[in-house]
Every structure is written in structure tokens, then in C-alpha cells.
C-alpha positions in Angstrom: -49.4 -45.0 -2.8 -47.2 -45.5 0.0 -43.3 -45.3 -0.6 -42.7 -48.8 -0.1 -45.1 -49.5 -3.2 -43.6 -46.6 -5.0 -40.1 -48.4 -4.3 -41.7 -51.5 -5.4 -42.9 -50.0 -9.1 -39.5 -48.6 -9.4 -37.2 -51.7 -8.8 -39.7 -54.7 -9.0 -36.6 -57.6 -8.5 -35.9 -56.3 -4.7 -37.7 -57.5 -2.1 -39.4 -55.5 0.8 -36.6 -55.9 2.9 -34.2 -54.5 0.1 -36.6 -51.7 0.0 -36.9 -51.6 3.6 -33.1 -51.5 4.1 -32.8 -48.4 1.3 -35.1 -46.5 3.7 -33.2 -47.4 7.1 -29.7 -46.7 5.5 -31.1 -42.7 4.8 -30.8 -43.6 0.9 -34.4 -42.2 -0.1 -35.3 -39.0 -0.2 -38.8 -37.4 -0.9 -38.8 -33.9 -2.2 -35.3 -33.1 -0.8 -35.5 -34.9 2.3 -34.7 -38.1 3.9 -38.0 -40.1 4.4 -37.2 -43.9 6.8 -41.1 -44.1 6.5 -42.1 -47.4 4.6 -45.9 -45.9 4.5 -45.7 -42.4 4.4 -48.4 -41.6 1.2 -46.5 -40.3 -1.7 -48.5 -38.1 -4.6 -47.8 -37.8 -8.0 -45.8 -34.6 -7.7 -43.8 -35.8 -5.1 -39.9 -36.2 -6.2 -38.5 -39.6 -5.2 -34.6 -40.3 -5.3 -32.7 -42.9 -4.2 -28.6 -42.1 -3.5 -26.0 -44.0 -4.1 -24.8 -47.0 -1.9 -22.1 -45.6 0.3 -18.4 -46.7 -0.2 -17.4 -48.7 3.3 -17.1 -46.4 6.0 -13.6 -47.5 8.8 -11.4 -45.7 10.5 -8.1 -45.5 11.4 -6.2 -48.2 12.8 -6.6 -48.5 16.4 -9.6 -46.4 16.9 -12.6 -47.5 18.0 -16.1 -45.4 18.5 -17.9 -45.1 21.9 -20.5 -43.3 21.0 -22.0 -41.9 17.7 -24.5 -39.8 17.2 -25.9 -37.0 14.8 -24.1 -34.5 16.5 -21.3 -35.7 18.4 -18.8 -38.7 18.1 -16.7 -40.2 21.0 -13.6 -42.0 19.8 -11.2 -43.8 21.9 -7.5 -42.4 20.3 -4.3 -44.9 20.1 -0.7 -43.6 21.2 1.2 -42.3 18.5 -1.5 -40.7 16.3 -2.0 -36.8 15.8 -5.6 -35.4 16.4 -4.7 -32.8 14.1 -3.2 -31.6 10.7 0.2 -30.1 11.6 2.8 -28.8 8.1 4.2 -31.6 8.0 1.3 -34.4 8.6 -1.9 -33.6 7.2 -3.1 -37.1 6.1 -2.2 -39.3 8.9 -4.2 -38.1 11.5 -7.3 -38.9 13.3 -9.1 -35.5 11.6 -8.5 -36.5 8.2 -9.6 -40.1 9.0 -12.9 -38.7 10.7 -13.6 -36.7 7.5 -13.2 -40.0 5.3 -15.2 -42.3 7.7 -18.1 -39.5 7.4 -17.9 -38.8 3.6 -18.3 -43.1 3.8 -21.6 -42.0 5.0 -22.7 -38.7 2.9 -22.1 -36.6 6.1 -20.3 -33.2 6.3 -16.7 -33.0 7.6 -15.9 -32.9 11.1 -15.4 -30.2 13.6 -12.4 -30.2 16.1 -13.7 -29.1 19.6 -10.3 -29.9 21.5 -7.0 -32.7 21.1 -4.7 -34.8 22.7 -0.9 -35.3 22.0 0.6 -37.3 19.5 1.3 -39.7 22.2 -1.2 -39.7 24.5 -4.2 -42.1 24.7 -8.0 -42.3 25.6 -11.5 -40.5 25.0 -11.8 -37.7 22.6 -15.3 -36.0 21.5 -15.8 -34.2 18.1 -18.7 -32.4 16.8 -20.4 -33.0 13.1 -22.5 -29.7 13.2 -20.9 -26.4 13.6 -23.3 -25.6 16.3 -22.3 -28.7 18.4 -19.3 -27.7 18.5 -19.8 -24.1 19.9 -21.8 -25.8 22.1 -19.3 -28.0 23.5 -16.1 -25.4 23.0 -18.1 -23.3 25.5 -18.3 -25.9 28.1 -14.7 -26.4 27.5 -14.2 -22.7 27.9 -16.3 -22.7 31.2 -14.7 -25.7 32.3 -17.8 -27.3 33.1 -16.0 -30.7 31.4 -15.1 -33.4 33.5 -11.6 -34.4 32.1 -9.5 -37.2 34.2 -6.2 -38.6 33.1 -4.2 -41.3 34.3 -0.5 -40.4 34.2 2.7 -42.5 35.1 5.6 -40.5 36.3 9.2 -40.9 37.2 9.7 -41.4 41.5 6.9 -40.5 44.1 5.1 -37.2 44.2 5.6 -35.2 47.8 2.7 -34.5 48.6 0.8 -37.9 47.4 -1.8 -35.9 46.4 -2.9 -32.3 45.5 -2.7 -28.9 43.3 -0.3 -27.3 40.8 -0.9 -23.9 39.8 1.1 -21.7 37.7 1.0 -19.9 34.7 1.9 -21.1 31.6 3.8 -19.4 28.3 4.9 -21.5 25.0 8.7 -20.8 24.5 10.2 -21.0 21.1 11.1 -24.2 21.5 7.1 -25.3 21.6 8.1 -26.1 25.7 4.9 -24.8 27.8 6.7 -23.3 31.0 5.7 -21.9 34.3 5.8 -17.6 34.2 5.6 -14.9 36.5 4.9 -12.7 33.5 1.6 -13.0 31.3 0.6 -16.2 30.6 -2.3 -18.3 30.9 -3.4 -19.7 34.5 -3.2 -23.3 34.6 -4.5 -25.8 37.2 -3.8 -29.4 37.5 -4.8 -31.5 40.4 -3.3 -34.9 40.5 -3.4 -38.1 43.3 -1.3 -41.0 43.6 -3.1 -44.1 43.3 -0.1 -46.3 43.0 3.7 -46.2 43.5 6.2 -49.2 42.9 10.0 -49.2 42.4 11.0 -45.8 40.5 7.2 -45.4 39.4 4.2 -44.0 40.5 0.6 -43.6 38.7 -1.3 -40.4 39.6 -5.1 -39.7 38.7 -5.1 -36.3 37.3 -8.0 -33.9 36.3 -8.0 -30.6 35.1 -9.6 -27.6 36.0 -8.0 -25.7 33.0 -7.0 -27.0 29.5 -3.5 -25.8 28.5 -1.8 -26.9 26.2 0.9 -29.8 27.6 -0.5 -28.3 30.9 -0.4 -31.9 33.1 3.2 -32.7 31.0 4.7 -29.2 32.1 3.6 -28.8 35.4 4.6 -33.0 37.0 8.2 -32.1 35.2 8.2 -28.9 37.1 7.5 -31.0 40.2 10.8 -33.0 39.5 8.2 -36.0 38.7 8.1 -36.0 34.6 5.3 -38.0 32.7 7.8 -41.3 32.2 8.5 -41.4 28.5 8.4 -37.7 27.9 12.1 -37.2 27.1 10.8 -33.2 26.1 9.4 -32.8 29.0 13.0 -33.9 31.4 12.2 -37.5 31.9 14.9 -40.1 31.6 13.7 -43.4 30.9 10.8 -45.0 29.3 9.6 -48.0 30.8 5.9 -48.5 28.4 7.7 -47.5 25.3 5.6 -45.2 24.9 4.8 -41.6 27.3 3.3 -42.5 30.2 -0.2 -40.4 29.6 -4.0 -41.0 29.1 -7.0 -39.6 29.0 -9.6 -42.0 30.9 -12.6 -39.9 31.4 -14.6 -37.6 29.7 -17.6 -36.1 30.6 -20.2 -33.4 29.2 -23.5 -32.6 28.6 -24.8 -33.4 25.2 -24.8 -30.0 23.0 -28.9 -31.0 21.8 -30.3 -33.3 24.2 -28.7 -31.8 27.1 -28.4 -35.3 28.6 -25.4 -35.7 30.6 -22.6 -38.2 29.4 -19.5 -39.9 30.3 -17.0 -42.1 28.6 -14.3 -44.1 30.2 -11.2 -45.9 28.5 -9.2 -48.8 30.0 -6.2 -48.2 31.3 -3.5 -49.4 28.6 -2.0 -52.6 29.8 1.3 -51.4 29.6 0.8 -49.5 32.5 -0.6 -51.8 34.6 1.5 -54.5 34.0 4.1 -51.6 35.0 3.0 -52.0 37.9 2.1 -55.7 38.9 
């Protein structure tokens, strides 16, 4: 008999539509493997298992899924949400929320590829498998990932377009600083796209991806990111950090297709320059 006929015998009170939904939702397995084809032939010795209805999946408030498949999930992270757990906070993080979200669909735990600061909003990619994570991390290490940020800074950059290059090292106060001693090379390209009154909006692209790289470089250029008191900002016109990850592009670790995802510039950013 077919798999659908087998299910009809087991659940005589269920309609064919309901049984087909069971199949499409991945709740039916044959000999330990998920089977969605209603017409597949079932032999007497086959073991057909119907899994329980998954709990409702939900993401942390403000998080939007831009893309999801079996290997990766791409999200729009709001400002104010930690990417990964810290010693002080383990539950209210994007990582923890995604683990709960995936558990609701019967999936394994999430794999962190990169991160955004708590107060930075924008596009993030996580891997669903270890293999996908390693492939994506290799792209980040090779600097083949496209990353474009929008930064609102105090004052006007001189020159209006340029590159900041230095070696960064983390101090005891957790602040990143340029040093002539041993450190990690950091390269930041910027372009001013608008200036009004005391603020400028920049497009920033990263050639490297060091901790707090944009914030440290712009601070040392004497134009700290608005709202970034930790790196010397004296004003907070947005009520948040003026940094947003607008674009993320990478090669899919399984299909090898080049993907690119963008997040709209926050309304607060645009309103400041109207």
C-alpha cells in the first residue's frame, strides 16, 4: 500500500488533507527517515512513525527572518539585543532565542558564525549545522563576505571618503585601540553620503572584522558614532547607537549560490537628516 493509505488505516477519522499536512510538515518517518511523498510504497516490514505536533516556534521580539533553509538562517536583529550569551546574560539573547525557535521545529542547536554588538541593528547569519558554520567562518576569514554598515557620526569626516587602517588591540577596559605594537590588522572603508548640522551619515564597508572595529576607528578619527559614549560620543540624538548592518552577502555553504540580504535604514537615522 502507499504511505497515504497506511496513514488512512491508522487514522481513520482524519481527512486526506490532514494526513498530507502531516507529511508536508515532516512529522512522518519511514524506517527512521522523514518521508513526505504520499505515494511511496510501504512494505510489511517498514516502520512508520508519526511524530508529535511541534510546539509553536517564536522568535525574540523585533527579530525578523529574512531567509531560512536547512543550512542557514538570516535575520534582522534589532538594537538592544545581545547576539550571544555573556556571563551576566544567557537567556535574553538572539542565540538563545534561536535555539528555542529551532527546538520548536525539532531542529538541532544554532551555530554562531559572527555577531553584532548589542546596540547595533542589522543583518546576521547563523548556521544550522556544524558543516555550514565552518564553511561560512572560512568565508569571513578570507574576507569574501560583503558587509556594508550605515553609521551616524558626530561632525563631518575629513576627507569625506577614505580608508582607516591600523592594528587593534583590546585593553583591560575592553575598549579596542589602535597600537603600533602587536595587534590585529583592521581595515575600514567609509564614504560620507549625507551631512546635516552636527552629524554625518556614512556608508562603511569592512575589509576585516575585528571587535568594535568601526566604533574604534571612527572614534580615533575624532568622529565617534552618535550615542557611543563608550568610544567618546558626547551626544545621543537617536536614542541608540548610530550603527546599522545594512547589507550582508555570502556564498551559500551548500548550494554555492551567492546570496545578498539588506535591511532598511532605521527610521530614526533617516529622520535625523530630514
